[in-house]
N, C-alpha and C positions, 0 to 999 in steps of 0.2 A: 595724863589722867592717873587718879591715885590709881593703887594697883588693883586690879581685877578680883585676885583670889583674896576671900575673905574667912573669915573664921568659919568652920564649917557646922558648928554649934550653932542650932537656931535659939535666938534669945526667946525668954518666956513670952513676951509680947508679940513677937514679929509674925507669929502665927495668924490669930487673931486680927492683927492691924492688918496685914496683906489679905486675909479671907475677905476682911468689910471693903477693901479696897477692889476686890477682885467682884464683889459682891455688886458695889456701886456700879463698875463699870458694866457689868450683864445687865442687869436693870436699867441703866441709861439706857441699854443699845437696843432693848427688848421691850421698854415702855409702852411705846406704840400697838406693838406685836402682839402683847398680852391682851392688850383690850380690841382689837381688831383682825386679829388672826383666827384662826379655825383650824378644824381638823382635815386632815390631806392624807390620800391614798393608803396605806395601813391603819392610820389613826380610823378610821370609818369602821374596818372590818375588827380590827382587835375591841373595839368600842362596843362593837356588837355583839361579839364573841362573848365578851366578858357578863354584858347584860342580860343576854339569855341562855347564860350557863345556869345547868343545874346547880341546886346545893349540895355540897359547897361550892358556889362559883369561883374563888379564887384557885383550887385544886382543879376541876374541871377546867378552867382557863389555862391553867398551867399544863394540863396534858393535852388538851388542844394545840398548844403553842408547840410541846413536844414533838407530837404526831405532824405537824405541818413542816416543822424545821428539820426535821430528825437530830441533828446534831445541834449542838449550842443549847446544852441544859443550863447552863446560868443564865442566857438570854429569854429562853422560855420561862425563868422564874422571873425575870425580871418585867418582861412586857406588862401583864397584868397589871403589877400593881399602881401604876398612877390612873388606872379605871378604876381598882379597888378604892384606893382614898378619894378620889377627886370627881367620880361617876363621868358625865357627858359635859364636861366644862375644861372646853380648850385654854383659856385663859388659864385656869390653875395650872394645866400640865405644860404650858409655854412658861412661866414661871417657874415650873419647875425646873425646867430646862436651863433655864440662867442660872439657878443653884448648884445643879449638875456640873454645868462648866466651869463654875466658879470653883467646884471642890477639883474638879482634876485640874485646873489650873493650878492652886494651891498645891497640891501634891507635887506639882510639876516643879515650882518654886522651891520648896523641901527638896526634890531631888537634886535640881541645880546649886542649890547652896551645898549637897554633899558633896557634887564633885567640886567644888571649890570657888562658885562664882559668888561675888559679894551679894548681901542684901537687897540694894540698892539695885543691880543687875538685874538678878533673878526675878524680883518684883515687876521690874519694866518688862522684861520677854514675858512671863507669865500675862500680864493685862494685853498685851499686843496680841497674845496666842485669843482670849476672850474673844476678841474682833476679827479676826483671821477670816476673810471673806470666801477662801476657796474652799472651804469647808461648814459653811455657815448652815446648811440645813440640822447641825447637829443643834443648833440654838432654836433655828425657825421651824423645825417639825417633830412635833411631841415624840413619836414613836422612834426617831433618829436619836435622841438626846439622851437615851439610855446607854448609847455609845459610849459615852463619858466614862461609866460605872467600870469595864473590864480595861481603858486607859488607867484609870484613876488607881486599879488595884495592882496593875503591872508595873505604874510607877513606884506605889509604895512598895512592892514587893523589893523593886530595886534599891530604893534607898534605904530599905530595913536590910538587906544582904550586904550593901556597900559598909555600912558602919558597922556590921556585924564582920566584914572583913578585920577591920581594924581593931577588934578584938580575940582574944585568945582562949580555949579553954571551952567546957560545956556551954557557957552563955554564946557564945558566938555561934557553936555548932547549933544549938537550940535556935537562935535567928534566922540563920540559915533555914533551917528547916520550913520555919513558919513562912520563911520568903517564899520556897519554892511551894508549898500550898498556894500563897498566892498567885505564884506563878500559873499554876492550875487552872484557878479559879478564873483568873484574866482570859488564856486561851481558851477556856471550855464555855466562857460568854460569850466573846469575839476577838478572832486570833490574830487582829488586827497589831498589836503588839508583839507578837511571836517572834517576827523577825530581828528586832533589837531586844529581847530576853537573849536570845542566842548567841548575842556578842556582848553580853553583860562582863562576862569573864574577862575581856581586856580592861574593864576597870578595877579588876581585881588583883593583876599585877603589880603595880605601884602599891598595894596597901598589904601585901603577905609575901612570903615564900610563894616560889615559881611552885612547889610540887603542890603544895595546900591550894595554890590558886586554881593551878591545873584540876585538881581533886575537885572542886567546887564546881568547877566549869564545866564538867563533864558531867557532874550532876545536874546541874541548871540542862543541859541539852538532851538528856534522858527525861528530865519532868517535861518538857516544854515539847519535845519531840514526839514524847508520848499522847501528850492533848492533841498535837496537831494529826496525829497518824488516826486516833479514834474521830477527829473531827472529819478528815477524809472519807473514813470508812462507812460513817453514818449520813453525812450529808444529805440531802435530797437535791441537792444543786449540781449540775454538771462537771466533773473534776477534769480538769486541764492536765493535756499528756506535757511529758517533759519537751517535747519538739515545739508546742504550743506556748509554753513558757518561754523558750529560748528565742523564739521569734518574734516573740509581744516585746521583748527588754529595749531594742531600739525606740520603738514607738514611745514606750512609758519616759525613756532617757530624756527623747526631742520634749515630750510634754511638762515632765518635770523641770527640764531648763526653762522652759516655757512660763511654767509659774513662776519661779524664780524670779525673772526676768519683770515678769507684769507686777512683782511687788513695789518696784521702783518708779513704775510709769502711772501718770496721773490718771483719774478716771476720768471717760467723757473722749479721750482720745479716738476718733474716726477709726473704726474698724476695716480691715483691707491692709494696703499698702503704708498707710502711715502708723499703724499699730505696730505691724512689722520692722519698721525702722525703729520706731521707739524703742521694742522691745531688746534689737538687737542693740544700739547706742546704752541701753541699763545694764546689758549684761556685760559689752566692754567695758563699763566704767568699772562695775564690780571686778571685773578681773584685773584691769588696771591697778584698782586699789590692793587687790591682794599680792600682785605684784611688785609694787611697790612697797610693800608690808616686808614682803621676804626680803628685797633688796636692802633694806634698812635694818633688818634682824641680822642679815648676813655681816653686813658693814660693823653694827653698833652693837648688837645682840640686844637690844631693848626689849627689856622683860614683859612690858604689857603687850607689845605688839605680837609678841611668842605667844603668848598666853590666847590673845584673841585668834590668833591664828591655828592655836589648836583645837579652840572651840570651832572655828570654821570648819576645819578638817573632820571633827566630830560631828558636826552638824548635816555635814554632807555624806557620810556614814550614816546616819540616823533616818535619814531620807530614803537612803537606799535600802535601807532595812525594814522601811516601814512599807514599802512597794513589794518587796521581796513574796511575801506571802499573797500578795495579789496579782502578781502578773499573771496574765496567762485567760485572767477572769475576763464577764461581761465589762467589768470596771475600769474608766482609765482618768488618770488623773485630770484631764481638761474638760471632765463629763463636768455639767451645769446642775442646776434643781436639786433633787432629792438624792443625786447620784454622787453629789459632790462629799458627800460624807466619806467616799474614799481615802479624802485627803486628810482625815480627822489626825492621826497617828504623825504622818508627815508633816503637820500643820507645826508640829513642836520643832522639828528639825530645821524647816523652811524660815520660820520668824526669829528661833538663834542664829542661823546664820544672817540672815537679813543684820539682825542687829551687832552681830561682830562686826560686819563689813563695815555699817555705819559707824564702828566707834574705832575700827581700823583708821578709816577717813579723815575723820577728827583728829584722830592724834597728828596724821600727815599732813593736813590742810592747815591746823592752827598755828601762828606762826609764834605763838607764846603759850607756856604751860599753864598761865591763867585763864587763858581761852579756850582752850581744851573741851572744859566740860561745856559753857556755853554752845558751843558747835556740836556738839557730841547730841545735848539735849534738843536743841532745835533740828539735828537730823531724825530722830528719833521721834520726835510729835509729828513732823511731816509724814516719817511713816507710819503712824499711827492714824492720822488725821485721813490718809489716802484710803487705810483700813476701814476706817468708821463710813468715809463715803460709800464706797462700794458696799460696804454692809446693809449701810442706809438703802441704797438702790434695790438690793434682793429683797430686803424687806419689806417694800413697798411694795413689789413683784409678787410676794406671798400673799400679802395683805387685799389685792387685788384677785387672787385666786378664790380667796377665801370668799369675798362678794360676789363672784360671778355663780358660785356653787348655790346661794341663796336662789335665784329666780328656777334652777333644775330641780332644785329637790323641792318646792313648793308646788312645781307643776305635776311634777311626779308622784309626789305624796297625794296630790289632792284628788289624780287619778285612781291612784292605788286603793284608795278609803273605797272607791264605788267598785272594786271589783271582788271576785272570790277568792280564796286562799289559794296559795301556790301559782299566781298568777307572775308571768314576766312582763314588767314593763321597759320597753327599748325608747331609750329618748334620744330624739333628734333635734338638730338646730343648736347646738350649744359645743362651743371648742371644749376639747379633751384637757387643754392643759393653757398657760400663758406663756408669753416667750420666756425661755431660759428655763423650759421645760419643768415648769412647776406645775404639778394637777389641780384643774378642776375638777371633774371625775372623768377621768381617760380609762378604767378598767372595770371589769364587773365585782370585783371585792369590795371597791370603795363606794361605788354607787350603790349596790347591793346594800352594804353595810349602813349608809344612809339613809336609805330606804326604809329598811328595817326597825331603825332608832325613831325615826320620824313616825312613822306609823305604829310600832309597838307591834308589829306581825312578822316574827322571825319565819314564816312561810314564805312571803315574797321575793323575787329577785329581780334585778336591774340591770342594764345592759346600755353602755354609753355609745352611739352609733355616730362618726362625724368622718369627714374625709380623710381615706385612708384605710377605713376599718372594712374587712372583706366582709360581708351580707349574703349569705347565698338561700334561698328558697328551695329547699329539698323536698321530697316526696314527704318523708318523715314529718319534717320540722324546719325550725330556720335553723341555720348553722352562721355563727361569725366568728371572726377572728381579729384580734387589735394587731396594727404591725408590729411587727418584731416581736411576737408572743406566738408560740409553739401551740399552746392548746386551744381548741375548739370549743368554742361555747354553744350548747345546743338547747332549743327551746320547742316543744309541742306547738301543734296549733292552737288546742282547744286550751291555750293557756297564755297564749302571745298578745299584749296589745304596744302600739305602737302611739307616740305622743309626740307632738312637736313643741317643744317649750317656751318658744315663742310666741306662735301663734294661739295653742292651744288646742290644737287638732287633733283628734283621737279617731285610732280605728282599732278595732279588735278584727286581729287576724288570724280568723278562723280555717282559711283553706291556702293552698298554693297559687290561687289565683290570686287572691285578695294581696297575697303578699307582693307577689310580683307588680301588682299595680300602685302597691305602697310604698314600696322601695325605690319605684321612680319618682312619685311626685312627693316623698318626706325630704325635706333638704337637709345638705351634707355640710355641716359648718368647717372651716377650715380647722387641723388638729390645734395652733394655739392662734390666741388672738388679744 
């Protein structure tokens, strides 16, 4: 194939052209979801917090997010913006998610151009990232979509710093200083890109003298490390110990290899032994391609294969760096639904690695040089089609979750409108989520936020009760706990009401005896359906 390495200078029309392509890909993928999707989980609570915030709403909403998050001040600033601009309109916020994903991938395209990839290769990889299905909650879930911003900021800072490394004097120093500011902003918004930023110095070495490169690298480490230290010191989430990090590494490694293998496995393969076999075959095939590429490079010094091997190696390092700050947390690479946001930064590495393997395969398989581009295009098209099919299936599940919210919210709101202020409505008979861990109403904060918005009453609270939820009728009131949650939700008997959202049956739970009888007679739906 033609040389991988292209002119690092991005042409004047390249950015708008690639940006337009990424927007087309993003909106094509999300068009149905924009029309039929909804709010989920934190969307409801964030929307309610903004709607009921005192004037000035935005500042009070930011303050609320700061209190809730503890750390990540950049995220606290970003989260209320969609609600301030679009209000309670999920379609507009999902469209914003498409724009933010396209923006992140456009900056990634420029970064890839900076490190030496040609324009076509960089644009193809960026387009695949838009569709990457193992991190699609970032595009399907409005709240998570702001996660694209810190990644874009980190990539912009890395690009600026690498381009500054090729310059000399005051201009280079000022650009690196600006990049350091972007690094800090990225980590203080969400630390997912921190691992990659800590390794950026390796890309300085070919661009400047070793002593100067090491000096810049030390500055990067100080800025990113300080931001991480602040995050760790101020977060309200549990901080894992070193031992927990070490013990989690094998699990992260295994699940990372599983995701990489699944990139090449067609959607719809039956789960179980068949899937395991397909994963093993896919991984073995990729390993054989790499081994054959190494063999040819050793024998012939093929420059294109050499560069793709370097791209593949860099991609593996990028995936490892993406997970470095997440090892030991409750998130895991193979988590579905809202939790697959853990793979957002790793998606850049996975996609680039898969692309590199396919381009190496095309060069090895093509019998004639003229056929190599055709083989490469066919392989990449198949990869993209696989991404699109998986993304579409996930999108359908998210849309189903939005549809299932309607009856629950209608029943709870119609009951709540007849109740006094400060009432607590416990909903029975509805599933908390759909398969693949996509929430319908599965926490008190999403159910409460949705109910408050529907009734325009900020005093109301709501709690979903489904199979697995612990509910106890104590002397002082009702105590409930959702599976895998540590906090206990409590409500007094003077303000508690049960409703079966399927039949409309309603009970005022005014005493412990009534509570015990109602808990036995009200239905518990399975967690997912």
